[in-house]
C-alpha positions as CSV (number, residue, x, y, z in Angstrom):
1,M,0.0,0.0,0.0
2,I,1.1,3.5,-0.8
3,L,0.3,6.5,1.4
4,T,-0.3,10.0,0.1
5,V,-0.4,13.0,2.4
6,T,-2.5,16.1,1.5
7,L,-2.4,18.5,4.5
8,N,-4.4,21.1,2.5
9,T,-7.1,19.1,0.8
10,A,-9.6,20.8,-1.4
11,L,-13.0,20.5,-3.1
12,D,-12.0,20.9,-6.7
13,I,-14.7,22.6,-8.8
14,T,-14.2,22.9,-12.6
15,Y,-16.3,25.3,-14.7
16,R,-16.3,25.0,-18.5
17,V,-17.3,28.2,-20.3
18,P,-17.4,28.9,-24.1
19,A,-14.9,31.7,-23.7
20,L,-13.4,33.4,-20.6
21,V,-13.7,37.2,-21.0
22,P,-12.5,39.6,-18.1
23,H,-15.2,41.8,-16.6
24,A,-18.0,39.8,-18.4
25,S,-20.8,37.5,-17.2
26,H,-20.5,33.9,-18.2
27,R,-22.8,31.0,-18.8
28,V,-21.3,27.8,-17.5
29,E,-21.6,24.9,-19.9
30,A,-20.6,22.2,-17.4
31,V,-19.6,21.8,-13.7
32,T,-17.7,19.0,-12.1
33,E,-16.8,18.5,-8.4
34,R,-14.0,16.2,-7.1
35,A,-12.2,15.4,-3.9
36,G,-9.0,17.3,-4.6
37,G,-5.6,18.3,-3.4
38,K,-2.4,17.0,-4.9
39,G,-2.1,13.9,-2.8
40,L,-5.6,12.8,-3.5
41,N,-5.0,13.1,-7.2
42,V,-1.9,11.1,-6.8
43,A,-3.8,8.4,-4.9
44,R,-6.4,8.1,-7.6
45,V,-3.8,7.6,-10.3
46,L,-2.0,5.1,-8.2
47,A,-5.2,3.1,-7.8
48,A,-5.8,3.2,-11.6
49,L,-2.3,1.8,-12.0
50,G,-3.2,-1.1,-9.8
51,H,-1.7,0.0,-6.5
52,E,-3.6,0.1,-3.2
53,A,-3.5,3.7,-1.9
54,V,-4.5,5.4,1.4
55,V,-4.9,9.1,1.8
56,T,-4.5,11.3,4.9
57,G,-4.5,15.0,5.7
58,F,-7.2,17.2,7.0
59,A,-10.9,17.7,6.1
60,G,-13.6,19.7,7.8
61,G,-16.8,21.6,7.6
62,T,-19.5,21.2,5.0
63,T,-16.9,21.3,2.2
64,G,-14.9,18.6,3.9
65,E,-18.1,16.5,4.2
66,T,-18.7,16.8,0.5
67,L,-15.1,16.0,-0.2
68,R,-15.2,12.8,1.9
69,S,-18.5,11.7,0.3
70,L,-17.0,12.1,-3.2
71,L,-13.8,10.3,-2.0
72,A,-15.9,7.4,-0.8
73,A,-16.7,6.6,-4.5
74,A,-13.0,6.5,-5.3
75,P,-10.9,3.3,-5.1
76,V,-8.7,4.7,-2.2
77,T,-8.8,4.4,1.6
78,D,-9.8,7.5,3.5
79,A,-7.6,8.1,6.6
80,L,-8.2,11.9,6.7
81,V,-8.2,13.7,10.1
82,H,-11.2,15.9,11.0
83,S,-10.4,19.6,11.3
84,S,-12.6,22.2,13.0
85,G,-12.0,24.6,10.1
86,T,-13.7,24.3,6.7
87,T,-11.8,22.6,3.8
88,R,-11.0,25.0,1.0
89,R,-12.3,25.1,-2.5
90,T,-10.3,25.4,-5.7
91,I,-12.0,26.8,-8.8
92,A,-10.7,26.0,-12.3
93,V,-12.3,27.8,-15.2
94,V,-11.7,26.2,-18.5
95,D,-12.0,28.4,-21.6
96,A,-13.4,26.1,-24.3
97,A,-12.3,28.4,-27.1
98,T,-8.6,28.4,-26.2
99,G,-8.3,25.4,-24.0
100,D,-6.6,27.6,-21.3
101,T,-7.4,27.2,-17.6
102,T,-7.7,29.9,-15.0
103,Q,-7.2,28.6,-11.4
104,L,-8.5,30.2,-8.2
105,N,-7.2,28.6,-4.9
106,E,-8.4,29.4,-1.4
107,A,-5.9,29.3,1.4
108,G,-7.4,26.5,3.5
109,P,-8.6,26.2,7.2
110,L,-6.6,27.1,10.3
111,I,-5.2,23.9,11.8
112,S,-4.9,23.9,15.6
113,A,-1.9,22.6,17.5
114,T,-4.0,19.7,18.8
115,E,-5.2,18.8,15.3
116,W,-1.6,18.8,14.1
117,E,-0.6,16.4,17.0
118,I,-3.5,14.1,16.1
119,F,-2.4,14.1,12.5
120,Q,1.2,13.2,13.4
121,T,0.0,10.2,15.4
122,R,-2.2,9.1,12.5
123,Y,0.7,9.5,10.1
124,E,3.1,7.4,12.3
125,T,0.5,4.6,12.6
126,L,0.0,4.5,8.8
127,L,3.7,4.4,8.1
128,R,3.8,0.9,9.7
129,S,1.8,-0.6,6.9
130,V,2.9,1.2,3.7
131,S,5.7,0.7,1.2
132,A,6.1,4.4,0.2
133,V,4.7,7.8,1.1
134,A,4.2,11.0,-0.9
135,L,4.0,14.4,0.9
136,C,2.1,16.7,-1.5
137,G,1.0,20.3,-1.8
138,S,0.7,23.5,0.2
139,L,0.5,23.8,4.0
140,P,-2.8,25.1,5.5
141,P,-2.6,28.0,8.0
142,G,-1.5,26.9,11.5
143,V,0.7,24.0,10.3
144,P,4.5,24.7,11.0
145,V,6.5,25.8,7.9
146,G,8.9,23.0,8.8
147,A,6.1,20.4,8.8
148,Y,7.4,18.5,5.8
149,A,10.9,18.3,7.1
150,Q,9.4,16.7,10.2
151,L,7.3,14.2,8.2
152,V,10.3,13.3,6.0
153,R,12.4,12.5,9.1
154,T,9.5,10.4,10.5
155,A,9.3,8.4,7.3
156,R,13.0,7.9,7.2
157,T,13.0,6.7,10.8
158,A,10.3,4.2,9.8
159,G,12.3,3.0,6.8
160,V,9.7,4.1,4.3
161,P,10.8,5.8,1.0
162,V,9.5,9.3,0.9
163,L,8.7,11.7,-2.0
164,L,8.3,15.4,-1.4
165,D,6.2,17.6,-3.8
166,T,5.8,21.1,-2.5
167,S,7.3,24.6,-3.1
168,G,8.8,27.6,-1.4
169,E,10.1,27.5,2.2
170,P,8.4,24.1,3.0
171,L,10.4,22.7,0.1
172,R,13.6,24.4,1.2
173,R,13.3,23.0,4.7
174,G,11.9,19.6,3.6
175,I,14.8,18.9,1.2
176,A,17.3,19.4,4.1
177,A,15.7,16.5,5.9
178,R,17.0,14.3,3.0
179,P,13.9,12.9,1.3
180,D,14.4,10.0,-1.2
181,L,12.9,12.0,-4.0
182,V,11.7,15.6,-4.7
183,K,9.7,16.7,-7.7
184,P,9.7,20.4,-8.3
185,N,8.7,22.2,-11.5
186,A,11.1,24.5,-13.3
187,D,10.0,27.6,-11.4
188,E,10.1,25.9,-8.0
189,L,13.5,24.5,-8.8
190,A,14.8,27.9,-9.8
191,Q,13.5,29.5,-6.6
192,L,15.2,26.8,-4.6
193,T,18.6,26.9,-6.2
194,G,18.8,30.3,-7.9
195,S,19.6,28.6,-11.2
196,R,17.6,28.5,-14.4
197,D,19.8,25.8,-15.9
198,P,17.9,22.5,-15.2
199,L,20.9,20.2,-15.1
200,R,22.8,22.5,-12.8
201,A,19.8,23.2,-10.6
202,T,18.9,19.5,-10.2
203,S,22.4,18.7,-9.2
204,D,22.4,21.6,-6.7
205,A,19.1,20.4,-5.2
206,R,20.7,17.0,-4.6
207,R,23.5,18.6,-2.8
208,R,21.0,20.3,-0.5
209,G,19.8,16.9,0.7
210,A,17.5,15.1,-1.7
211,R,18.7,11.7,-2.8
212,T,17.0,12.1,-6.2
213,V,15.6,15.2,-7.9
214,V,13.1,15.0,-10.8
215,A,12.2,18.3,-12.3
216,S,9.0,18.8,-14.4
217,L,10.0,21.0,-17.4
218,G,6.6,21.3,-19.2
219,A,6.9,20.7,-22.9
220,E,10.5,19.6,-22.3
221,G,9.4,16.6,-20.3
222,M,11.2,15.7,-17.1
223,L,14.8,15.7,-15.9
224,A,16.1,13.3,-13.3
225,A,19.3,13.6,-11.3
226,T,19.8,10.4,-9.4
227,P,22.7,8.5,-7.7
228,E,22.8,6.2,-10.8
229,G,22.9,9.0,-13.4
230,S,20.9,11.8,-15.0
231,W,18.2,11.4,-17.7
232,Q,15.7,13.5,-19.5
233,A,12.4,12.1,-20.8
234,L,10.8,13.9,-23.7
235,P,7.1,13.5,-24.7
236,P,6.6,12.8,-28.4
237,A,4.3,15.8,-28.9
238,R,2.7,18.8,-27.1
239,L,-0.9,18.1,-26.1
240,E,-3.5,20.8,-25.6
241,G,-5.9,20.6,-22.7
242,N,-6.2,21.2,-19.0
243,P,-2.8,20.9,-17.2
244,T,-4.4,20.8,-13.7
245,G,-3.2,17.5,-12.1
246,A,-0.6,16.7,-14.6
247,G,2.2,17.0,-12.1
248,D,0.3,14.8,-9.6
249,S,0.0,12.1,-12.3
250,A,3.8,12.4,-12.8
251,V,4.3,11.9,-9.0
252,A,2.1,8.8,-9.2
253,G,4.2,7.4,-12.0
254,L,7.4,8.1,-10.2
255,L,6.2,6.6,-6.9
256,S,4.8,3.5,-8.5
257,G,8.1,3.0,-10.2
258,V,9.9,3.3,-6.9
259,V,7.6,0.6,-5.4
260,E,7.9,-1.6,-8.4
261,Q,11.7,-1.1,-8.5
262,L,11.7,-0.1,-12.1
263,P,14.9,1.3,-13.8
264,W,14.9,5.1,-13.8
265,P,14.3,5.4,-17.6
266,E,11.1,3.4,-17.2
267,R,10.0,5.5,-14.2
268,L,10.5,8.6,-16.2
269,S,8.7,7.3,-19.3
270,R,5.7,6.3,-17.2
271,A,5.7,9.7,-15.4
272,V,5.9,11.7,-18.7
273,A,3.2,9.6,-20.4
274,L,0.8,9.9,-17.4
275,S,1.4,13.6,-17.2
276,A,0.6,14.1,-20.9
277,A,-2.5,11.8,-20.7
278,T,-3.8,13.9,-17.8
279,V,-3.7,17.1,-19.9
280,V,-6.2,15.7,-22.3
281,A,-8.5,14.2,-19.7
282,P,-11.8,16.0,-19.2
283,V,-11.4,16.3,-15.4
284,A,-8.4,17.2,-13.2
285,G,-6.9,14.3,-11.3
286,E,-7.6,11.8,-14.0
287,F,-5.7,10.5,-17.0
288,D,-6.9,9.3,-20.4
289,R,-5.8,5.6,-20.4
290,K,-5.7,5.2,-24.2
291,T,-3.6,8.3,-24.6
292,Y,-1.3,7.0,-21.8
293,E,-0.9,3.6,-23.4
294,D,-0.3,5.2,-26.9
295,L,2.3,7.6,-25.6
296,L,4.2,5.3,-23.2
297,P,6.3,3.6,-25.9
298,Q,6.9,6.9,-27.7
299,V,8.6,8.7,-24.8
300,Q,12.2,9.3,-25.6
301,V,14.7,9.0,-22.7
302,L,18.1,10.6,-23.1
303,D,21.2,10.5,-21.0
304,A,21.2,14.1,-19.7
305,V,25.0,14.4,-19.9
306,S,25.9,12.7,-23.2
307,G,22.5,13.2,-25.0
308,G,22.4,9.5,-26.0
309,V,19.1,7.6,-26.1
310,T,18.6,5.2,-23.2
311,S,16.4,2.2,-23.6
312,S,13.3,2.2,-21.4
């Protein structure tokens, strides 16, 4: 079983409009609601790949009740902790004319010190029965900025491989706790290291504590700096659609590869194909299986230093 942690869960609401025009009134063509937050998206993709997944984090208020009722229909185990504050909402507005998406994210509920202690106890218990853990997303108000560093250390003490996917100061502190894998995007990596050169930045991030760094580079695929070497995986084509959740699918691909002990080129191929297949899916947090299966053998993996093609 694989554990995903989403401290700042969300009710994801997607509006589809014919065209998004500033300062105008819009008629919404379609509305979807999903139990969201990065780790919940990761868990759903893991389940679709055939892995048992359990989710934890916080959920509260009427929004939290709705989230948990929606989560009950998903093939994942709910181990969320109740919070007195109300779970946030995220609003994605998809412009049907351009395919662009505008995202509006609430901050999240205030988590009390007691609630944080309850969560840590739940987390330690769950670690006893899982093969890997992903720590995903932003921190809600009230949770210490060093929370992920603490959770990384707890996972390492338990002997559980840990992946960290966050940004800003939580990433900076978390990476110093020596997670097995971090997955920043290009902007997050540049903010962490001060370098816009992906190969230099991933190497610098490893020196800061992470065993492996996998950077999402958008249309340029993914770049991995690992103890075994460095590789870049390139998608065969740029796909238009809603990118929300694409990074979460990539995390699921990487984490499933860790558990299955796949070679790094295969892990990267899976992550890139899943990410691209999520862009064309109609709802965030899902991937189009046919697109994934079609793309997987087409992903090109190169040695990031020599530029040579690596078999995946």
